[in-house]
All heavy atoms as TSV, in Angstrom:
chain	resi	resn	atom	element	x	y	z
A	1	MET	N	N	-9.690	61.661	-68.828
A	1	MET	CA	C	-10.960	62.293	-68.499
A	1	MET	C	C	-11.089	63.575	-69.315
A	1	MET	O	O	-10.216	64.427	-69.297
A	1	MET	CB	C	-11.027	62.612	-67.007
A	1	MET	CG	C	-12.312	63.248	-66.598
A	1	MET	SD	S	-12.532	63.396	-64.828
A	1	MET	CE	C	-11.405	64.677	-64.425
A	2	LYS	N	N	-12.190	63.713	-69.982
A	2	LYS	CA	C	-12.433	64.897	-70.786
A	2	LYS	C	C	-13.126	65.956	-69.946
A	2	LYS	O	O	-13.871	65.660	-69.019
A	2	LYS	CB	C	-13.308	64.548	-72.000
A	2	LYS	CG	C	-12.650	63.614	-72.969
A	2	LYS	CD	C	-13.568	63.360	-74.137
A	2	LYS	CE	C	-12.909	62.422	-75.111
A	2	LYS	NZ	N	-13.779	62.150	-76.258
A	3	ILE	N	N	-12.863	67.206	-70.301
A	3	ILE	CA	C	-13.487	68.325	-69.595
A	3	ILE	C	C	-15.008	68.307	-69.786
A	3	ILE	O	O	-15.751	68.639	-68.881
A	3	ILE	CB	C	-12.900	69.667	-70.109
A	3	ILE	CG1	C	-11.394	69.735	-69.837
A	3	ILE	CG2	C	-13.611	70.852	-69.485
A	3	ILE	CD1	C	-11.019	69.835	-68.390
A	4	THR	N	N	-15.484	67.907	-70.952
A	4	THR	CA	C	-16.932	67.886	-71.205
A	4	THR	C	C	-17.645	66.852	-70.343
A	4	THR	O	O	-18.835	66.978	-70.072
A	4	THR	CB	C	-17.214	67.588	-72.694
A	4	THR	OG1	O	-16.622	66.336	-73.040
A	4	THR	CG2	C	-16.681	68.678	-73.589
A	5	ASN	N	N	-16.933	65.845	-69.886
A	5	ASN	CA	C	-17.503	64.791	-69.061
A	5	ASN	C	C	-17.521	65.184	-67.575
A	5	ASN	O	O	-18.213	64.562	-66.777
A	5	ASN	CB	C	-16.684	63.519	-69.257
A	5	ASN	CG	C	-17.434	62.283	-68.832
A	5	ASN	OD1	O	-18.628	62.335	-68.571
A	5	ASN	ND2	N	-16.728	61.184	-68.760
A	6	LEU	N	N	-16.793	66.222	-67.220
A	6	LEU	CA	C	-16.651	66.621	-65.822
A	6	LEU	C	C	-17.976	66.989	-65.151
A	6	LEU	O	O	-18.258	66.497	-64.051
A	6	LEU	CB	C	-15.639	67.767	-65.713
A	6	LEU	CG	C	-15.163	68.116	-64.322
A	6	LEU	CD1	C	-14.430	66.934	-63.699
A	6	LEU	CD2	C	-14.258	69.318	-64.376
A	7	PRO	N	N	-18.824	67.832	-65.750
A	7	PRO	CA	C	-20.088	68.173	-65.070
A	7	PRO	C	C	-20.974	66.965	-64.798
A	7	PRO	O	O	-21.704	66.943	-63.807
A	7	PRO	CB	C	-20.767	69.144	-66.035
A	7	PRO	CG	C	-19.667	69.717	-66.849
A	7	PRO	CD	C	-18.637	68.625	-66.957
A	8	GLN	N	N	-20.899	65.964	-65.638
A	8	GLN	CA	C	-21.714	64.767	-65.430
A	8	GLN	C	C	-21.230	63.967	-64.228
A	8	GLN	O	O	-21.987	63.210	-63.638
A	8	GLN	CB	C	-21.683	63.886	-66.683
A	8	GLN	CG	C	-22.341	64.527	-67.887
A	8	GLN	CD	C	-22.115	63.729	-69.160
A	8	GLN	OE1	O	-21.409	62.718	-69.152
A	8	GLN	NE2	N	-22.708	64.175	-70.252
A	9	LYS	N	N	-19.971	64.121	-63.865
A	9	LYS	CA	C	-19.423	63.384	-62.716
A	9	LYS	C	C	-19.510	64.179	-61.422
A	9	LYS	O	O	-19.548	63.602	-60.342
A	9	LYS	CB	C	-17.967	63.020	-62.997
A	9	LYS	CG	C	-17.818	62.003	-64.095
A	9	LYS	CD	C	-16.390	61.580	-64.258
A	9	LYS	CE	C	-16.292	60.477	-65.294
A	9	LYS	NZ	N	-14.966	59.920	-65.384
A	10	ILE	N	N	-19.545	65.496	-61.528
A	10	ILE	CA	C	-19.563	66.337	-60.320
A	10	ILE	C	C	-20.886	66.205	-59.576
A	10	ILE	O	O	-20.898	66.094	-58.347
A	10	ILE	CB	C	-19.278	67.807	-60.680
A	10	ILE	CG1	C	-17.813	67.947	-61.072
A	10	ILE	CG2	C	-19.616	68.729	-59.524
A	10	ILE	CD1	C	-17.407	69.326	-61.490
A	11	ILE	N	N	-21.990	66.226	-60.277
A	11	ILE	CA	C	-23.307	66.196	-59.625
A	11	ILE	C	C	-23.510	64.918	-58.808
A	11	ILE	O	O	-23.877	64.995	-57.630
A	11	ILE	CB	C	-24.435	66.436	-60.649
A	11	ILE	CG1	C	-24.324	67.874	-61.164
A	11	ILE	CG2	C	-25.804	66.178	-60.035
A	11	ILE	CD1	C	-25.241	68.218	-62.300
A	12	PRO	N	N	-23.259	63.720	-59.352
A	12	PRO	CA	C	-23.401	62.521	-58.506
A	12	PRO	C	C	-22.413	62.523	-57.327
A	12	PRO	O	O	-22.753	62.081	-56.227
A	12	PRO	CB	C	-23.096	61.365	-59.453
A	12	PRO	CG	C	-23.281	61.898	-60.824
A	12	PRO	CD	C	-22.997	63.365	-60.740
A	13	PHE	N	N	-21.218	63.047	-57.567
A	13	PHE	CA	C	-20.234	63.113	-56.489
A	13	PHE	C	C	-20.753	63.985	-55.351
A	13	PHE	O	O	-20.683	63.606	-54.174
A	13	PHE	CB	C	-18.906	63.664	-57.016
A	13	PHE	CG	C	-17.904	63.933	-55.940
A	13	PHE	CD1	C	-17.225	62.898	-55.323
A	13	PHE	CD2	C	-17.652	65.223	-55.525
A	13	PHE	CE1	C	-16.304	63.137	-54.321
A	13	PHE	CE2	C	-16.735	65.478	-54.526
A	13	PHE	CZ	C	-16.066	64.434	-53.926
A	14	LEU	N	N	-21.283	65.154	-55.674
A	14	LEU	CA	C	-21.795	66.056	-54.641
A	14	LEU	C	C	-22.997	65.461	-53.912
A	14	LEU	O	O	-23.161	65.666	-52.711
A	14	LEU	CB	C	-22.139	67.414	-55.248
A	14	LEU	CG	C	-20.941	68.233	-55.733
A	14	LEU	CD1	C	-21.406	69.509	-56.414
A	14	LEU	CD2	C	-19.978	68.534	-54.611
A	15	LYS	N	N	-23.818	64.708	-54.619
A	15	LYS	CA	C	-24.954	64.031	-53.970
A	15	LYS	C	C	-24.456	62.986	-52.973
A	15	LYS	O	O	-25.007	62.849	-51.879
A	15	LYS	CB	C	-25.859	63.391	-55.020
A	15	LYS	CG	C	-26.697	64.392	-55.781
A	15	LYS	CD	C	-27.596	63.720	-56.798
A	15	LYS	CE	C	-28.428	64.766	-57.536
A	15	LYS	NZ	N	-29.287	64.156	-58.552
A	16	GLU	N	N	-23.406	62.263	-53.349
A	16	GLU	CA	C	-22.830	61.272	-52.438
A	16	GLU	C	C	-22.192	61.948	-51.223
A	16	GLU	O	O	-22.317	61.449	-50.094
A	16	GLU	CB	C	-21.781	60.438	-53.163
A	16	GLU	CG	C	-22.371	59.469	-54.166
A	16	GLU	CD	C	-21.302	58.685	-54.906
A	16	GLU	OE1	O	-20.219	58.469	-54.324
A	16	GLU	OE2	O	-21.550	58.311	-56.067
A	17	VAL	N	N	-21.550	63.064	-51.459
A	17	VAL	CA	C	-20.949	63.819	-50.351
A	17	VAL	C	C	-22.032	64.247	-49.370
A	17	VAL	O	O	-21.874	64.122	-48.150
A	17	VAL	CB	C	-20.170	65.047	-50.877
A	17	VAL	CG1	C	-19.795	65.979	-49.739
A	17	VAL	CG2	C	-18.933	64.607	-51.634
A	18	LYS	N	N	-23.132	64.748	-49.897
A	18	LYS	CA	C	-24.244	65.184	-49.039
A	18	LYS	C	C	-24.770	64.023	-48.184
A	18	LYS	O	O	-25.030	64.191	-46.989
A	18	LYS	CB	C	-25.363	65.754	-49.913
A	18	LYS	CG	C	-26.481	66.381	-49.139
A	18	LYS	CD	C	-27.519	66.995	-50.074
A	18	LYS	CE	C	-28.677	67.581	-49.305
A	18	LYS	NZ	N	-29.690	68.143	-50.190
A	19	LEU	N	N	-24.885	62.846	-48.774
A	19	LEU	CA	C	-25.349	61.673	-48.020
A	19	LEU	C	C	-24.346	61.282	-46.935
A	19	LEU	O	O	-24.728	60.934	-45.813
A	19	LEU	CB	C	-25.576	60.495	-48.964
A	19	LEU	CG	C	-26.794	60.583	-49.883
A	19	LEU	CD1	C	-26.796	59.415	-50.870
A	19	LEU	CD2	C	-28.074	60.588	-49.069
A	20	GLU	N	N	-23.069	61.328	-47.264
A	20	GLU	CA	C	-22.045	60.958	-46.289
A	20	GLU	C	C	-21.970	61.959	-45.143
A	20	GLU	O	O	-21.759	61.586	-43.988
A	20	GLU	CB	C	-20.674	60.840	-46.967
A	20	GLU	CG	C	-20.532	59.630	-47.852
A	20	GLU	CD	C	-20.673	58.315	-47.113
A	20	GLU	OE1	O	-20.154	58.190	-45.978
A	20	GLU	OE2	O	-21.293	57.399	-47.665
A	21	ILE	N	N	-22.149	63.241	-45.444
A	21	ILE	CA	C	-22.111	64.281	-44.411
A	21	ILE	C	C	-23.237	64.068	-43.396
A	21	ILE	O	O	-23.067	64.326	-42.207
A	21	ILE	CB	C	-22.209	65.690	-45.049
A	21	ILE	CG1	C	-20.925	66.037	-45.795
A	21	ILE	CG2	C	-22.521	66.764	-44.028
A	21	ILE	CD1	C	-19.715	66.246	-44.921
A	22	LYS	N	N	-24.376	63.568	-43.860
A	22	LYS	CA	C	-25.501	63.303	-42.949
A	22	LYS	C	C	-25.176	62.170	-41.974
A	22	LYS	O	O	-25.735	62.112	-40.883
A	22	LYS	CB	C	-26.754	62.962	-43.746
A	22	LYS	CG	C	-27.353	64.154	-44.443
A	22	LYS	CD	C	-28.602	63.768	-45.206
A	22	LYS	CE	C	-29.182	64.975	-45.935
A	22	LYS	NZ	N	-30.386	64.626	-46.699
A	23	LYS	N	N	-24.260	61.271	-42.353
A	23	LYS	CA	C	-23.905	60.132	-41.506
A	23	LYS	C	C	-22.874	60.487	-40.432
A	23	LYS	O	O	-22.674	59.720	-39.498
A	23	LYS	CB	C	-23.330	58.999	-42.359
A	23	LYS	CG	C	-24.306	58.405	-43.335
A	23	LYS	CD	C	-23.617	57.334	-44.163
A	23	LYS	CE	C	-24.487	56.799	-45.260
A	23	LYS	NZ	N	-23.779	55.812	-46.094
A	24	VAL	N	N	-22.236	61.636	-40.573
A	24	VAL	CA	C	-21.160	62.019	-39.653
A	24	VAL	C	C	-21.742	62.306	-38.278
A	24	VAL	O	O	-22.763	62.974	-38.129
A	24	VAL	CB	C	-20.403	63.264	-40.191
A	24	VAL	CG1	C	-19.406	63.780	-39.164
A	24	VAL	CG2	C	-19.712	62.937	-41.498
A	25	ASN	N	N	-21.059	61.806	-37.255
A	25	ASN	CA	C	-21.449	62.065	-35.873
A	25	ASN	C	C	-20.707	63.319	-35.403
A	25	ASN	O	O	-19.583	63.240	-34.921
A	25	ASN	CB	C	-21.105	60.849	-34.998
A	25	ASN	CG	C	-21.581	61.030	-33.589
A	25	ASN	OD1	O	-22.402	61.894	-33.302
A	25	ASN	ND2	N	-21.052	60.214	-32.701
A	26	TRP	N	N	-21.334	64.478	-35.572
A	26	TRP	CA	C	-20.694	65.743	-35.245
A	26	TRP	C	C	-20.649	65.942	-33.734
A	26	TRP	O	O	-21.592	65.605	-33.021
A	26	TRP	CB	C	-21.460	66.902	-35.893
A	26	TRP	CG	C	-21.439	66.840	-37.381
A	26	TRP	CD1	C	-22.428	66.403	-38.197
A	26	TRP	CD2	C	-20.349	67.205	-38.237
A	26	TRP	NE1	N	-22.030	66.480	-39.507
A	26	TRP	CE2	C	-20.769	66.963	-39.565
A	26	TRP	CE3	C	-19.075	67.701	-38.006
A	26	TRP	CZ2	C	-19.931	67.221	-40.646
A	26	TRP	CZ3	C	-18.256	67.958	-39.093
A	26	TRP	CH2	C	-18.677	67.718	-40.384
A	27	PRO	N	N	-19.560	66.510	-33.214
A	27	PRO	CA	C	-19.485	66.766	-31.767
A	27	PRO	C	C	-20.428	67.901	-31.368
A	27	PRO	O	O	-20.732	68.787	-32.172
A	27	PRO	CB	C	-18.026	67.164	-31.554
A	27	PRO	CG	C	-17.571	67.675	-32.871
A	27	PRO	CD	C	-18.341	66.917	-33.907
A	28	THR	N	N	-20.838	67.856	-30.113
A	28	THR	CA	C	-21.684	68.941	-29.606
A	28	THR	C	C	-20.821	70.176	-29.383
A	28	THR	O	O	-19.584	70.115	-29.404
A	28	THR	CB	C	-22.331	68.539	-28.267
A	28	THR	OG1	O	-21.295	68.350	-27.300
A	28	THR	CG2	C	-23.165	67.271	-28.407
A	29	ARG	N	N	-21.475	71.296	-29.144
A	29	ARG	CA	C	-20.744	72.548	-28.880
A	29	ARG	C	C	-19.859	72.394	-27.638
A	29	ARG	O	O	-18.714	72.831	-27.615
A	29	ARG	CB	C	-21.742	73.690	-28.708
A	29	ARG	CG	C	-21.106	75.025	-28.429
A	29	ARG	CD	C	-22.181	76.117	-28.349
A	29	ARG	NE	N	-21.641	77.372	-27.929
A	29	ARG	CZ	C	-21.083	78.264	-28.743
A	29	ARG	NH1	N	-21.016	78.002	-30.022
A	29	ARG	NH2	N	-20.602	79.392	-28.283
A	30	LYS	N	N	-20.407	71.742	-26.621
A	30	LYS	CA	C	-19.665	71.553	-25.364
A	30	LYS	C	C	-18.414	70.692	-25.596
A	30	LYS	O	O	-17.339	70.995	-25.086
A	30	LYS	CB	C	-20.591	70.893	-24.335
A	30	LYS	CG	C	-20.011	70.804	-22.959
A	30	LYS	CD	C	-21.033	70.238	-21.990
A	30	LYS	CE	C	-20.461	70.155	-20.601
A	30	LYS	NZ	N	-21.437	69.635	-19.634
A	31	GLU	N	N	-18.562	69.612	-26.373
A	31	GLU	CA	C	-17.419	68.750	-26.679
A	31	GLU	C	C	-16.356	69.498	-27.483
A	31	GLU	O	O	-15.164	69.357	-27.230
A	31	GLU	CB	C	-17.870	67.527	-27.475
A	31	GLU	CG	C	-18.666	66.525	-26.684
A	31	GLU	CD	C	-19.231	65.425	-27.558
A	31	GLU	OE1	O	-19.522	65.662	-28.748
A	31	GLU	OE2	O	-19.374	64.303	-27.039
A	32	THR	N	N	-16.811	70.305	-28.441
A	32	THR	CA	C	-15.878	71.062	-29.270
A	32	THR	C	C	-15.070	72.036	-28.428
A	32	THR	O	O	-13.847	72.141	-28.589
A	32	THR	CB	C	-16.648	71.827	-30.376
A	32	THR	OG1	O	-17.408	70.892	-31.137
A	32	THR	CG2	C	-15.701	72.576	-31.281
A	33	ILE	N	N	-15.733	72.731	-27.525
A	33	ILE	CA	C	-15.033	73.669	-26.642
A	33	ILE	C	C	-14.056	72.918	-25.747
A	33	ILE	O	O	-12.904	73.344	-25.562
A	33	ILE	CB	C	-16.051	74.488	-25.811
A	33	ILE	CG1	C	-16.824	75.444	-26.740
A	33	ILE	CG2	C	-15.366	75.261	-24.698
A	33	ILE	CD1	C	-17.997	76.125	-26.091
A	34	LYS	N	N	-14.482	71.783	-25.205
A	34	LYS	CA	C	-13.628	70.973	-24.327
A	34	LYS	C	C	-12.364	70.524	-25.059
A	34	LYS	O	O	-11.251	70.679	-24.548
A	34	LYS	CB	C	-14.413	69.765	-23.827
A	34	LYS	CG	C	-13.635	68.827	-22.947
A	34	LYS	CD	C	-14.547	67.695	-22.472
A	34	LYS	CE	C	-13.909	66.375	-22.709
A	34	LYS	NZ	N	-14.753	65.252	-22.331
A	35	TYR	N	N	-12.528	69.981	-26.259
A	35	TYR	CA	C	-11.382	69.482	-27.019
A	35	TYR	C	C	-10.476	70.628	-27.477
A	35	TYR	O	O	-9.254	70.481	-27.513
A	35	TYR	CB	C	-11.833	68.651	-28.210
A	35	TYR	CG	C	-12.566	67.383	-27.807
A	35	TYR	CD1	C	-13.655	66.932	-28.524
A	35	TYR	CD2	C	-12.161	66.649	-26.697
A	35	TYR	CE1	C	-14.333	65.776	-28.161
A	35	TYR	CE2	C	-12.827	65.493	-26.323
A	35	TYR	CZ	C	-13.916	65.064	-27.058
A	35	TYR	OH	O	-14.572	63.922	-26.682
A	36	THR	N	N	-11.065	71.761	-27.791
A	36	THR	CA	C	-10.265	72.921	-28.178
A	36	THR	C	C	-9.407	73.391	-27.012
A	36	THR	O	O	-8.218	73.685	-27.184
A	36	THR	CB	C	-11.186	74.069	-28.654
A	36	THR	OG1	O	-11.951	73.619	-29.766
A	36	THR	CG2	C	-10.378	75.290	-29.056
A	37	LEU	N	N	-9.982	73.440	-25.825
A	37	LEU	CA	C	-9.219	73.854	-24.637
A	37	LEU	C	C	-8.117	72.848	-24.306
A	37	LEU	O	O	-7.028	73.237	-23.878
A	37	LEU	CB	C	-10.162	74.049	-23.446
A	37	LEU	CG	C	-11.112	75.245	-23.566
A	37	LEU	CD1	C	-12.080	75.278	-22.385
A	37	LEU	CD2	C	-10.353	76.545	-23.668
A	38	ILE	N	N	-8.386	71.564	-24.535
A	38	ILE	CA	C	-7.359	70.544	-24.304
A	38	ILE	C	C	-6.190	70.754	-25.260
A	38	ILE	O	O	-5.018	70.702	-24.858
A	38	ILE	CB	C	-7.950	69.124	-24.451
A	38	ILE	CG1	C	-8.875	68.811	-23.279
A	38	ILE	CG2	C	-6.848	68.078	-24.565
A	38	ILE	CD1	C	-9.676	67.527	-23.430
A	39	VAL	N	N	-6.489	71.031	-26.518
A	39	VAL	CA	C	-5.426	71.257	-27.508
A	39	VAL	C	C	-4.629	72.516	-27.172
A	39	VAL	O	O	-3.390	72.510	-27.217
A	39	VAL	CB	C	-6.020	71.343	-28.939
A	39	VAL	CG1	C	-5.000	71.850	-29.930
A	39	VAL	CG2	C	-6.549	69.991	-29.367
A	40	ILE	N	N	-5.325	73.595	-26.808
A	40	ILE	CA	C	-4.626	74.835	-26.451
A	40	ILE	C	C	-3.759	74.624	-25.213
A	40	ILE	O	O	-2.607	75.042	-25.174
A	40	ILE	CB	C	-5.637	75.979	-26.242
A	40	ILE	CG1	C	-6.262	76.356	-27.582
A	40	ILE	CG2	C	-4.970	77.194	-25.605
A	40	ILE	CD1	C	-7.438	77.318	-27.471
A	41	GLY	N	N	-4.313	73.946	-24.205
A	41	GLY	CA	C	-3.552	73.676	-22.984
A	41	GLY	C	C	-2.332	72.804	-23.248
A	41	GLY	O	O	-1.243	73.075	-22.734
A	42	SER	N	N	-2.499	71.773	-24.059
A	42	SER	CA	C	-1.377	70.897	-24.404
A	42	SER	C	C	-0.309	71.666	-25.171
A	42	SER	O	O	0.889	71.481	-24.933
A	42	SER	CB	C	-1.851	69.722	-25.252
A	42	SER	OG	O	-2.802	68.961	-24.562
A	43	SER	N	N	-0.739	72.527	-26.083
A	43	SER	CA	C	0.210	73.324	-26.865
A	43	SER	C	C	1.011	74.255	-25.971
A	43	SER	O	O	2.230	74.394	-26.140
A	43	SER	CB	C	-0.527	74.139	-27.931
A	43	SER	OG	O	-1.196	73.299	-28.827
A	44	ILE	N	N	0.346	74.874	-25.013
A	44	ILE	CA	C	1.042	75.771	-24.083
A	44	ILE	C	C	2.015	74.974	-23.223
A	44	ILE	O	O	3.154	75.409	-22.996
A	44	ILE	CB	C	0.024	76.551	-23.227
A	44	ILE	CG1	C	-0.714	77.567	-24.110
A	44	ILE	CG2	C	0.699	77.252	-22.057
A	44	ILE	CD1	C	-1.889	78.240	-23.434
A	45	ALA	N	N	1.601	73.804	-22.750
A	45	ALA	CA	C	2.477	72.979	-21.917
A	45	ALA	C	C	3.728	72.550	-22.694
A	45	ALA	O	O	4.844	72.622	-22.169
A	45	ALA	CB	C	1.716	71.749	-21.416
A	46	VAL	N	N	3.555	72.128	-23.928
A	46	VAL	CA	C	4.700	71.720	-24.751
A	46	VAL	C	C	5.600	72.914	-25.033
A	46	VAL	O	O	6.828	72.802	-24.994
A	46	VAL	CB	C	4.221	71.053	-26.067
A	46	VAL	CG1	C	5.359	70.868	-27.047
A	46	VAL	CG2	C	3.575	69.716	-25.759
A	47	ALA	N	N	5.005	74.084	-25.292
A	47	ALA	CA	C	5.795	75.297	-25.546
A	47	ALA	C	C	6.632	75.665	-24.326
A	47	ALA	O	O	7.819	76.019	-24.456
A	47	ALA	CB	C	4.879	76.448	-25.940
A	48	ILE	N	N	6.055	75.573	-23.143
A	48	ILE	CA	C	6.796	75.876	-21.910
A	48	ILE	C	C	7.915	74.859	-21.703
A	48	ILE	O	O	9.050	75.221	-21.352
A	48	ILE	CB	C	5.833	75.920	-20.700
A	48	ILE	CG1	C	4.918	77.136	-20.799
A	48	ILE	CG2	C	6.587	75.912	-19.377
A	48	ILE	CD1	C	3.780	77.161	-19.807
A	49	PHE	N	N	7.609	73.592	-21.928
A	49	PHE	CA	C	8.608	72.530	-21.782
A	49	PHE	C	C	9.789	72.750	-22.733
A	49	PHE	O	O	10.954	72.735	-22.315
A	49	PHE	CB	C	7.934	71.177	-22.046
A	49	PHE	CG	C	8.852	70.002	-21.962
A	49	PHE	CD1	C	9.289	69.535	-20.739
A	49	PHE	CD2	C	9.270	69.354	-23.110
A	49	PHE	CE1	C	10.136	68.440	-20.651
A	49	PHE	CE2	C	10.112	68.259	-23.046
A	49	PHE	CZ	C	10.550	67.806	-21.814
A	50	LEU	N	N	9.491	72.970	-24.009
A	50	LEU	CA	C	10.564	73.176	-24.988
A	50	LEU	C	C	11.294	74.491	-24.748
A	50	LEU	O	O	12.515	74.567	-24.914
A	50	LEU	CB	C	9.992	73.140	-26.410
A	50	LEU	CG	C	9.452	71.789	-26.860
A	50	LEU	CD1	C	8.817	71.903	-28.236
A	50	LEU	CD2	C	10.544	70.731	-26.854
A	51	GLY	N	N	10.553	75.518	-24.342
A	51	GLY	CA	C	11.184	76.799	-24.014
A	51	GLY	C	C	12.134	76.659	-22.840
A	51	GLY	O	O	13.203	77.275	-22.817
A	52	GLY	N	N	11.757	75.843	-21.858
A	52	GLY	CA	C	12.622	75.599	-20.709
A	52	GLY	C	C	13.914	74.902	-21.116
A	52	GLY	O	O	15.005	75.291	-20.664
A	53	PHE	N	N	13.802	73.897	-21.968
A	53	PHE	CA	C	15.005	73.235	-22.452
A	53	PHE	C	C	15.871	74.180	-23.277
A	53	PHE	O	O	17.098	74.167	-23.153
A	53	PHE	CB	C	14.661	71.997	-23.294
A	53	PHE	CG	C	14.546	70.748	-22.479
A	53	PHE	CD1	C	13.341	70.093	-22.359
A	53	PHE	CD2	C	15.651	70.224	-21.827
A	53	PHE	CE1	C	13.232	68.936	-21.603
A	53	PHE	CE2	C	15.553	69.067	-21.073
A	53	PHE	CZ	C	14.339	68.427	-20.948
A	54	ASP	N	N	15.261	75.004	-24.095
A	54	ASP	CA	C	16.015	75.970	-24.902
A	54	ASP	C	C	16.776	76.923	-23.984
A	54	ASP	O	O	17.960	77.197	-24.198
A	54	ASP	CB	C	15.062	76.732	-25.817
A	54	ASP	CG	C	15.785	77.727	-26.695
A	54	ASP	OD1	O	16.781	77.327	-27.344
A	54	ASP	OD2	O	15.353	78.895	-26.749
A	55	PHE	N	N	16.102	77.417	-22.978
A	55	PHE	CA	C	16.739	78.331	-22.029
A	55	PHE	C	C	17.887	77.627	-21.302
A	55	PHE	O	O	18.981	78.186	-21.157
A	55	PHE	CB	C	15.693	78.831	-21.018
A	55	PHE	CG	C	16.256	79.735	-19.972
A	55	PHE	CD1	C	16.560	81.052	-20.273
A	55	PHE	CD2	C	16.481	79.272	-18.681
A	55	PHE	CE1	C	17.083	81.895	-19.302
A	55	PHE	CE2	C	16.999	80.102	-17.708
A	55	PHE	CZ	C	17.303	81.419	-18.022
A	56	LEU	N	N	17.645	76.404	-20.859
A	56	LEU	CA	C	18.664	75.639	-20.143
A	56	LEU	C	C	19.893	75.382	-21.018
A	56	LEU	O	O	21.029	75.626	-20.592
A	56	LEU	CB	C	18.065	74.306	-19.666
A	56	LEU	CG	C	18.982	73.378	-18.881
A	56	LEU	CD1	C	19.321	74.007	-17.533
A	56	LEU	CD2	C	18.298	72.048	-18.679
A	57	PHE	N	N	19.673	74.933	-22.234
A	57	PHE	CA	C	20.803	74.665	-23.134
A	57	PHE	C	C	21.530	75.944	-23.503
A	57	PHE	O	O	22.761	75.950	-23.626
A	57	PHE	CB	C	20.343	73.931	-24.387
A	57	PHE	CG	C	19.942	72.500	-24.128
A	57	PHE	CD1	C	18.809	71.971	-24.722
A	57	PHE	CD2	C	20.687	71.690	-23.291
A	57	PHE	CE1	C	18.430	70.659	-24.491
A	57	PHE	CE2	C	20.324	70.381	-23.050
A	57	PHE	CZ	C	19.189	69.865	-23.645
A	58	ALA	N	N	20.818	77.034	-23.659
A	58	ALA	CA	C	21.460	78.315	-23.970
A	58	ALA	C	C	22.357	78.738	-22.817
A	58	ALA	O	O	23.481	79.214	-23.036
A	58	ALA	CB	C	20.413	79.379	-24.267
A	59	ARG	N	N	21.881	78.563	-21.586
A	59	ARG	CA	C	22.699	78.924	-20.405
A	59	ARG	C	C	23.939	78.031	-20.310
A	59	ARG	O	O	25.029	78.505	-20.000
A	59	ARG	CB	C	21.858	78.783	-19.132
A	59	ARG	CG	C	20.697	79.731	-19.026
A	59	ARG	CD	C	21.109	81.081	-18.626
A	59	ARG	NE	N	21.503	81.057	-17.232
A	59	ARG	CZ	C	21.544	82.109	-16.466
A	59	ARG	NH1	N	21.203	83.278	-16.953
A	59	ARG	NH2	N	21.929	82.022	-15.229
A	60	ILE	N	N	23.768	76.741	-20.571
A	60	ILE	CA	C	24.888	75.808	-20.524
A	60	ILE	C	C	25.915	76.170	-21.586
A	60	ILE	O	O	27.131	76.205	-21.315
A	60	ILE	CB	C	24.405	74.351	-20.672
A	60	ILE	CG1	C	23.610	73.920	-19.431
A	60	ILE	CG2	C	25.565	73.406	-20.920
A	60	ILE	CD1	C	22.887	72.593	-19.581
A	61	LEU	N	N	25.477	76.436	-22.796
A	61	LEU	CA	C	26.393	76.786	-23.865
A	61	LEU	C	C	27.111	78.102	-23.576
A	61	LEU	O	O	28.315	78.237	-23.835
A	61	LEU	CB	C	25.648	76.880	-25.203
A	61	LEU	CG	C	25.261	75.553	-25.831
A	61	LEU	CD1	C	24.400	75.784	-27.064
A	61	LEU	CD2	C	26.498	74.748	-26.195
A	62	LYS	N	N	26.402	79.054	-23.019
A	62	LYS	CA	C	27.015	80.335	-22.677
A	62	LYS	C	C	28.109	80.133	-21.613
A	62	LYS	O	O	29.149	80.760	-21.674
A	62	LYS	CB	C	25.943	81.293	-22.145
A	62	LYS	CG	C	25.821	82.549	-22.930
A	62	LYS	CD	C	24.807	83.450	-22.276
A	62	LYS	CE	C	24.113	84.227	-23.378
A	62	LYS	NZ	N	23.133	85.142	-22.873
A	63	ARG	N	N	27.834	79.296	-20.679
A	63	ARG	CA	C	28.750	79.095	-19.564
A	63	ARG	C	C	30.038	78.373	-19.998
A	63	ARG	O	O	31.122	78.729	-19.553
A	63	ARG	CB	C	28.065	78.290	-18.472
A	63	ARG	CG	C	28.850	78.184	-17.220
A	63	ARG	CD	C	28.022	77.620	-16.142
A	63	ARG	NE	N	28.613	77.997	-14.879
A	63	ARG	CZ	C	28.219	77.554	-13.730
A	63	ARG	NH1	N	27.188	76.743	-13.676
A	63	ARG	NH2	N	28.792	77.916	-12.622
A	64	PHE	N	N	29.900	77.359	-20.842
A	64	PHE	CA	C	31.044	76.544	-21.191
A	64	PHE	C	C	31.753	76.961	-22.482
A	64	PHE	O	O	32.924	76.684	-22.645
A	64	PHE	CB	C	30.639	75.070	-21.307
A	64	PHE	CG	C	30.306	74.471	-19.968
A	64	PHE	CD1	C	29.007	74.160	-19.645
A	64	PHE	CD2	C	31.302	74.242	-19.030
A	64	PHE	CE1	C	28.685	73.620	-18.405
A	64	PHE	CE2	C	30.984	73.707	-17.793
A	64	PHE	CZ	C	29.686	73.383	-17.472
A	65	ILE	N	N	31.052	77.594	-23.393
A	65	ILE	CA	C	31.670	77.910	-24.675
A	65	ILE	C	C	32.041	79.380	-24.771
A	65	ILE	O	O	33.137	79.700	-25.249
A	65	ILE	CB	C	30.710	77.517	-25.832
A	65	ILE	CG1	C	30.564	75.995	-25.844
A	65	ILE	CG2	C	31.227	78.022	-27.163
A	65	ILE	CD1	C	29.592	75.481	-26.861
A	66	LEU	N	N	31.215	80.255	-24.331
A	66	LEU	CA	C	31.500	81.682	-24.486
A	66	LEU	C	C	32.134	82.280	-23.283
A	66	LEU	O	O	32.262	82.247	-22.282
A	66	LEU	CB	C	30.226	82.444	-24.847
A	66	LEU	CG	C	29.610	82.017	-26.166
A	66	LEU	CD1	C	28.287	82.760	-26.352
A	66	LEU	CD2	C	30.532	82.340	-27.309
């Protein structure tokens, strides 16, 4: 691909992108907030779960090894 040919390919590509973006079914504001809260809540739950195991294993190792 030559650099001089690049501008001729970019314009049709961007036009196709614009058409495809119009076809996307975007979530509503309410759905976006709902899904964001689900992700944040899940992340916190996993962090607490893994933190609990880390704490438990650290206590076990301290008790038996140190």
